[in-house]
C-alpha positions as CSV (number, residue, x, y, z in Angstrom):
1,X,-21.2,-4.6,4.2
2,X,-22.8,-6.7,6.9
3,X,-23.2,-9.7,4.6
4,X,-19.4,-9.9,4.4
5,X,-19.2,-10.4,8.1
6,X,-20.9,-13.7,7.9
7,X,-17.8,-15.1,6.1
8,X,-15.2,-13.6,8.4
9,X,-13.9,-14.8,11.7
10,X,-12.5,-11.6,13.3
11,X,-10.7,-13.6,16.0
12,X,-8.6,-15.6,13.5
13,X,-5.0,-14.8,14.2
14,X,-4.2,-14.1,10.5
15,X,-7.1,-11.7,10.3
16,X,-6.0,-9.9,13.4
17,X,-2.4,-9.7,12.0
18,X,-3.7,-8.2,8.8
19,X,-5.8,-5.6,10.6
20,X,-2.8,-4.6,12.7
21,X,-0.4,-4.3,9.8
22,X,-2.9,-2.4,7.7
23,X,-3.6,0.2,10.4
24,X,0.0,0.4,11.7
25,X,1.8,1.1,8.5
26,X,0.5,4.6,7.7
27,X,0.7,5.5,11.4
28,X,4.3,4.5,11.5
29,X,5.5,6.5,8.5
30,X,3.5,9.6,9.5
31,X,4.8,9.6,13.0
32,X,8.4,9.0,12.0
33,X,8.3,11.5,9.2
34,X,6.8,14.2,11.3
35,X,9.3,13.5,14.1
36,X,12.1,13.9,11.5
37,X,10.6,17.1,10.2
38,X,10.5,18.5,13.7
39,X,13.8,17.3,15.0
40,X,16.0,16.4,12.0
41,X,17.5,13.6,14.2
42,X,17.4,11.0,11.5
43,X,19.2,13.3,9.0
44,X,21.9,14.1,11.7
45,X,22.2,10.4,12.6
46,X,22.8,9.3,9.0
47,X,24.7,12.5,8.0
48,X,22.4,13.3,5.2
49,X,18.7,13.8,4.7
50,X,18.8,11.6,1.6
51,X,20.4,8.7,3.5
52,X,17.8,9.2,6.3
53,X,14.9,9.2,3.8
54,X,16.3,6.1,2.0
55,X,16.6,4.3,5.4
56,X,13.0,5.1,6.2
57,X,11.9,3.9,2.8
58,X,13.5,0.5,3.5
59,X,11.5,0.1,6.6
60,X,8.3,1.2,4.8
61,X,8.8,-1.3,2.0
62,X,9.5,-4.1,4.5
63,X,6.3,-3.3,6.4
64,X,4.4,-3.1,3.2
65,X,5.6,-6.6,2.2
66,X,4.6,-7.8,5.7
67,X,1.1,-6.2,5.3
68,X,0.6,-7.9,1.9
69,X,1.7,-11.2,3.3
70,X,-0.7,-10.9,6.3
71,X,-3.5,-9.8,3.9
72,X,-3.0,-12.9,1.8
73,X,-2.7,-15.3,4.7
74,X,-6.0,-13.9,6.2
75,X,-7.7,-14.5,2.8
76,X,-6.6,-18.1,2.4
77,X,-7.4,-19.0,6.0
78,X,-11.1,-18.0,5.6
79,X,-13.9,-19.2,3.3
80,X,-14.4,-18.2,-0.3
81,X,-17.6,-16.7,-1.7
82,X,-19.0,-18.9,-4.4
83,X,-20.5,-16.0,-6.3
84,X,-17.1,-14.4,-6.7
85,X,-15.4,-17.7,-7.6
86,X,-16.0,-17.3,-11.4
87,X,-13.8,-16.6,-14.4
88,X,-15.5,-13.2,-14.9
89,X,-14.8,-12.1,-11.4
90,X,-11.2,-13.3,-11.7
91,X,-10.8,-11.3,-14.8
92,X,-12.2,-8.2,-13.1
93,X,-9.8,-8.7,-10.2
94,X,-6.9,-9.1,-12.6
95,X,-7.9,-5.8,-14.4
96,X,-8.1,-4.0,-11.0
97,X,-4.7,-5.4,-10.1
98,X,-3.3,-4.2,-13.4
99,X,-4.8,-0.7,-12.9
100,X,-3.4,-0.5,-9.4
101,X,0.1,-1.5,-10.6
102,X,-0.1,1.2,-13.3
103,X,-1.1,3.9,-10.8
104,X,1.5,2.9,-8.2
105,X,4.4,2.6,-10.7
106,X,3.5,5.8,-12.6
107,X,3.2,7.7,-9.3
108,X,6.6,6.4,-8.3
109,X,8.2,7.5,-11.6
110,X,6.5,10.9,-11.4
111,X,7.5,11.6,-7.8
112,X,10.9,10.0,-7.8
113,X,12.3,7.9,-4.9
114,X,12.6,10.6,-2.3
115,X,9.2,12.1,-3.3
116,X,7.5,8.8,-2.9
117,X,9.0,8.1,0.5
118,X,8.2,11.4,2.3
119,X,11.3,13.3,1.2
120,X,9.6,16.6,1.7
121,X,9.5,15.9,5.5
122,X,13.3,15.5,5.3
123,X,13.7,18.9,3.5
124,X,14.0,17.3,0.0
125,X,11.5,19.5,-1.7
126,X,10.2,19.5,-5.3
127,X,10.3,22.8,-7.2
128,X,6.6,22.6,-7.9
129,X,3.6,20.4,-7.4
130,X,3.7,17.3,-9.5
131,X,0.9,17.4,-12.1
132,X,1.9,14.8,-14.7
133,X,0.1,11.5,-15.1
134,X,-1.3,10.0,-12.9
135,X,-1.6,13.1,-10.8
136,X,-3.2,14.9,-13.8
137,X,-6.3,12.6,-13.4
138,X,-6.4,11.6,-9.8
139,X,-5.3,13.0,-6.4
140,X,-3.2,10.6,-4.3
141,X,-2.9,7.9,-7.0
142,X,-0.3,6.0,-5.1
143,X,-2.8,5.3,-2.3
144,X,-5.7,4.5,-4.6
145,X,-3.5,2.4,-6.8
146,X,-2.5,0.4,-3.7
147,X,-6.2,0.1,-2.7
148,X,-7.0,-1.2,-6.3
149,X,-4.3,-3.8,-5.9
150,X,-5.8,-5.2,-2.7
151,X,-9.3,-5.1,-4.2
152,X,-8.2,-6.9,-7.3
153,X,-6.3,-9.5,-5.2
154,X,-9.3,-10.0,-3.0
155,X,-11.7,-10.6,-6.0
156,X,-9.2,-12.9,-7.6
157,X,-9.2,-15.0,-4.4
158,X,-13.0,-14.8,-4.2
159,X,-12.4,-13.6,-0.6
160,X,-15.0,-11.8,1.5
161,X,-12.2,-11.4,4.1
162,X,-10.1,-9.7,1.4
163,X,-12.9,-7.4,0.5
164,X,-13.4,-6.4,4.1
165,X,-9.7,-5.8,4.6
166,X,-9.6,-3.7,1.4
167,X,-12.3,-1.4,2.9
168,X,-10.0,-1.1,5.9
169,X,-7.1,-0.2,3.7
170,X,-9.1,2.5,2.0
171,X,-10.3,3.9,5.3
172,X,-6.8,3.9,6.7
173,X,-5.5,5.8,3.7
174,X,-8.3,8.3,3.9
175,X,-7.5,9.0,7.6
176,X,-3.8,9.3,6.8
177,X,-4.6,11.9,4.1
178,X,-6.5,14.0,6.6
179,X,-3.1,14.5,8.4
180,X,-0.7,14.3,5.4
181,X,-2.2,16.7,3.0
182,X,-2.4,19.8,5.3
183,X,1.0,19.1,6.7
184,X,2.6,18.7,3.3
185,X,0.8,21.8,2.1
186,X,2.2,23.8,5.1
187,X,5.8,22.6,4.3
188,X,5.5,24.0,0.8
189,X,3.7,27.1,2.0
190,X,6.7,27.8,4.2
191,X,9.0,27.1,1.3
192,X,7.1,29.6,-0.9
193,X,7.0,32.3,1.8
194,X,10.7,32.6,2.3
195,X,14.2,31.5,1.0
196,X,14.7,27.8,1.5
197,X,18.1,26.2,1.7
198,X,17.9,23.0,-0.3
199,X,19.5,19.9,1.3
């Protein structure tokens, strides 16, 4: 890991912007979704939990586009690594990017729109835990698919900066899961323990 630091200028504005967007995004959607679960203020403001969830999803998507843009700008503004700048490495990066896209899209289709964008925090609950592919082979495939996308993109750019930022992406998701998984499990435990009025 330390050898990557020799290629990275941590004070470069594009690198700082990438770090900030990577760490901010999961914090944002967890804070907003928990606040909604506690207060239902978004659902009341929009007149529907579905509209509130869709509105949150728009902001999450825009923030994710911004994160990807900042990630790319940080890579192109800093040096490449010659040992990664090969056709074989590019092919590996492309394969990882393809794997990530498959995991993200298949997760989206398995969960549905509301399920992907924290619908359970808005009271939009699934009847049962999703177990179809890719959840049948991997926990949290949306997050790991996203990480694979960034890793593949970094390798395709032969970018040590991209590799370092991908580690940050993975760590940020792991921290987010420490909060998300128990909270979501509690939502469904409460649903199972008593009658739930579906929204």
